[in-house]
N, C-alpha and C positions, 0 to 999 in steps of 0.2 A: 472761335476761341474767345472767351470773355474773361478778362482779368479784373479782379476786384482789389482795390487799394483802400483800406480804411485809413482815415486821416483825421486827426484832432490837432488843430493849430500847427499845420505842417507847411505853411507858406514858404519857409526857409529851405526845407529839405526836399519837398515834392518836385520843384522845377528840374533839378538834376536827374531825378528818377524818371520823370516823363520824357526828358530830353534823351536819356539813354535808351528808353524803349523806342522812341521814334528813330534813333540811329539804328537800332536792331531791325526795325521794320524796313528801313531803307536798304539794309544790307542783304536781307533775304526774305523770301515770301513765306509767310506763315500760313498754315492750313485754314482755308475758309476765310470768313470775315474775322478780323482781329479788332476787338473793341475793348475799351477800358471804362470802368466805372469807378470813380472816386467817391467813397461814401464819407460825406462831411459829418463827423461825429461831434456835433454841437461846438464847432470851432468859433472862436471869437476874433480870429484874424481873417486874412484874405485867402484862405485855403481854397474855397470854392471858386473864386474869381481866377486864381492862378491855374487851377485845373481846367477850367473852361477855356482859358487862353490857348491851350494846346489842342483843342478840338479841331479836326479837319477831316476831309474825305479819306485821306490815307490812313489815319489813325483816329477814329472817332473816340472822343472822350466825353462821357456824360458825368453829371454830378447828381447824386441823390442825398437827401438829408436823413440823418438818423438822430432823433432827439434823445433816445435812450443812451446814457453814458456807458462807455465800455467798448473795448475792441471787439469782443465777441458779438455784441449787439450790432455793431457796424458791419462786420463781415456777414452776419446772418442776413441783414437787410439787403446787402448787395447780392449775395448768392440767390436769395429767393426772388430777386427781381430779374435774374438771368434766364435766358432760354437756350443758351448755346450747348452744343454737344460736349464741349470741354470748358471747364471753369477753373480758373486759377486764383490764388490769393497770394499777394505779396505785400511786404511792408512799404510804407511811404518813403522810408529812408534809402531804399535801394541797396541795402547792405549785401544782399546776395547777388553775385555776378550773374548777368543775364544769360550766360551760357547754360544755366539751369533749365531754361525754357526748352531748348532743343533736346537736352537729356531727358527731361520729363515727358515730352511728347513721344520720344522714342520708346520709353517704358510703357506708356499707355498703348502705343501702337502694337506692342508685343505682349499685351495681355494684362497689364496692371490696371486696377480700377482707380488707384490713387498713387501718385508719385510725390514723395516729400523730400525736400532738401534736408541735409544733415551736416552738422559741423563735427560730428562725433563718430564718423565711420572712416575706414581706410580710404585715403585719397583726398580727404577734405583739407582745405587750407583756410586757416582762420587767423585774423589779426584783431585783437580786442583791446580796448582801453577800459578796464573795469577795476573797481575798488576791490580790496580783499573781502569786504563784507558781501559784495554782490557775487563774488566767486563762491563763497561758502553757501549762500542762500541758493544759488543755482545748482550746486552739487547736491545739496539735501533735497531740493525740489525734484531733480531728475530721479533720485532714488525712490521718491514717493509716487512717481508716475508709472512705475513698472507694474504695479498691481492693476492699474486701470488699462494701460496700453502696453502689455508685455511684448518684448522683442523690439520695441522702438527705442533707439538710442538718443534721439533728439526730437522731442515733441514740439519744441518752441521755435525752431528755425522758421523765419518768416517767408517761406516759399513753399507752396503746395499746389499741385495740379491734379485735377480729378475729373472723372466722367461727370458730365452735367447732371444726368438723372440721379446719380448717386449723391452728388453734392446737395441737390435740392431736397432729396429725401432725408438725408442725415440732418441738414440744417433746419428742416421743418420741425424736428424734434429737439433741437438744441436748446438748452435752458441756461447755460452759463453765459453771462454777458461780459465777463471780464477777461483778465489775462490768461486764465486757464482754459479758455474755450477750445484750444487746440487739442488738449487732452481728452475732453469730452468728444470732440469730433472723431479722433482716432479710435477711442474706445467704442463708440457707437458703430463705426465702420467695421471694426474687427468683429464685433458681435453679430453683424449682418453677414459675415463671411467674405467681405471685400478683400481683394488682394492689394496690400499696401507695400510698395517698393520704396525703400529708403536709399538715397544716393548721395554721394559726397558733393559738396559745393565749395566754391570760393567765397569766403565771407569776410568783409572788411567792416569793422565797427564804424558807425557814423555818429559823431557827437550830436546830442540833442534828444536822447531818449527821455521820455517822461516817467519811466518806471524807476521808482526809488525803493530799494529793499526795505529800509526802515519804515517807510510809509505803506507800501503795497504788499510787502512780503507776507504778513499775517493773513491778509485777505486772500492771497493766492493759495496758501495752504488750506484755508477754510474752504475755498472753492473745490480743491481736490477731494477733501473729505465728503463734501456734498455730492460731487459727481460720482464718487465711488458708491455711496449709499443709493443714489438714484438709479444707476445702471444695474446694480445688484438686484434691485426690486423690480426691474422691467423685464418682460419676456424678450428673448432674442427674436429678431425678425430677419428672415433670409433675404439676400439680395441676389438677383439673377441679372448678370450684365448683358445688355443687348449688344448687337454688333457695332463696332466702332472702327471706321477706316481712317487711319492717319498715316501720313508719310513719316519715315524716320529721318529727322533732320540732323545734320552735323552741327554740334555746338559751335557758336561763333565766339572766339576768344580774342582779346586784345593781343597784339604781337608780343608784348612783354610777358603776358601770362602764358601764352603758348610756348615761348622759349623757356620759361621757368619750369614748366611742367614736363618738358621733353626729357625723357630718360629717368624721371624720378620714380623710385619704387613706391609700391602701394603702402599706405599707412597715413595716419593723420599728420598734417604738417602744421607747424607754427610758422606764420609769416610775419616778418618784421618789416616795417616800412617807416619812412620819415613821418613823424607826427609833431603836431604843434604842442601837445601837452608834454610836461616834463617827465612823465612816467608812462610807459606803455606796458601793460600787463599782458603777458602771453599765456594763453590758457589752452585747455583740451589736450590731455594726455602728454605732457611735456617729457615724461620719462620714457616714452616709447617712440619718440619721433625719429625718423630716419635722416632728416635733413633740415637745415635752416636756410632760407633763401631771402633775398631782399628784393622787393619789387615795389613800384609805386602803386597806390590804390587806383584801380581803374574807374575813373569818373568822367562823365561827359558834362561839360559846362552848359548851363541853361542858356537859351538864346537871349539876345538883347531885346529891347522893346520893338525894334524893327522886325524881329523874328517871331513876334506874336505874344511875348510875355508881357502881361499888364504891369506897368510900373507902379510902385507904391504911391 
C-alpha cells in the first residue's frame, strides 16, 4: 500500500499527521509494504526536510518534488510514481481520522475499485471551523459536482483509497491541476465503470488551510466547467479490475471515539469539541442530526528532536 500526501508549505501540520500514521503502523499490521510519499509542491518552508525525518524501515517515507503548482498536479505526480497494488491519497493536515484506512481496505477487499471518505453520508462525524462565505461556496460547489460525478455526496474529502492500476490509469489522463482534481478523478473513474464506494469518516477541521473562497472560489468553479466539457467530449474507456487479495482490517479508533460512537444511530453527526477560535461553525445537515456529542480531537503529538523530527 502506497499513501500519497500532497504538501505545500506544510511544515507545521505535516509532523502530527506522519506521527499519527506511524502510531497506526505500530498498532496493527497493514497489508504488504506500507510506504508514504510526500509530494513537495513548490514549498518554500521545511516541508521536505520534516517529511524525510520520519523515514525509517518500519514506515518508509520518500519525498518527490512537483514544481507545477496545484494540489491536483502534486497528487498526479505522486500516483504516477507509485507501483503498489493499493494507492491512497490523504491531506497533509490529517483531518480525516485514520480509522478510514481500515474501512477503505475492507471495501476494496470486498469488491470496490475505489473507496472514498465522506463527511456527507450517514454515520459521518464532522467538526469544522469555517466562515459563512466558505459554507455557502462549498454548498454551491457540491451542487455543481453532481453532473460530473453523480451519486457522490462529498467529492472533496481528503481521503481516498483505490486499486493501484486504476489510480495510475485515471491519473495518467487527469488534466485538472487545482482544487477540483477530485471531481475529475471521480468522473473519469465512473465513466470507466469503476465501482466507487463512499463511506462515512470522522473529520476534524485543522486550522491552516490555504484555500480562500474569495481568492480561489472562482477558479474552482471554472475548473468544474472545464472538466465537464472535457469529459463530455471524450469517449468512455472500460476498466476491468484484476484480482486483488486484501485482508479486511478492523478500524482502529481512539478510546474516546470508540466510546462516543457506541450505540449511536446511523446519520450524519455534528461533533463539537473545545476550540481555540472564538467561533466554531458546525456544518453538514444540522437539521437531520440524531445527536450531538463532545469529544476531543484525536491528534498525535509529533516527536521531539530526539525522536527524529528535525528542529527548525
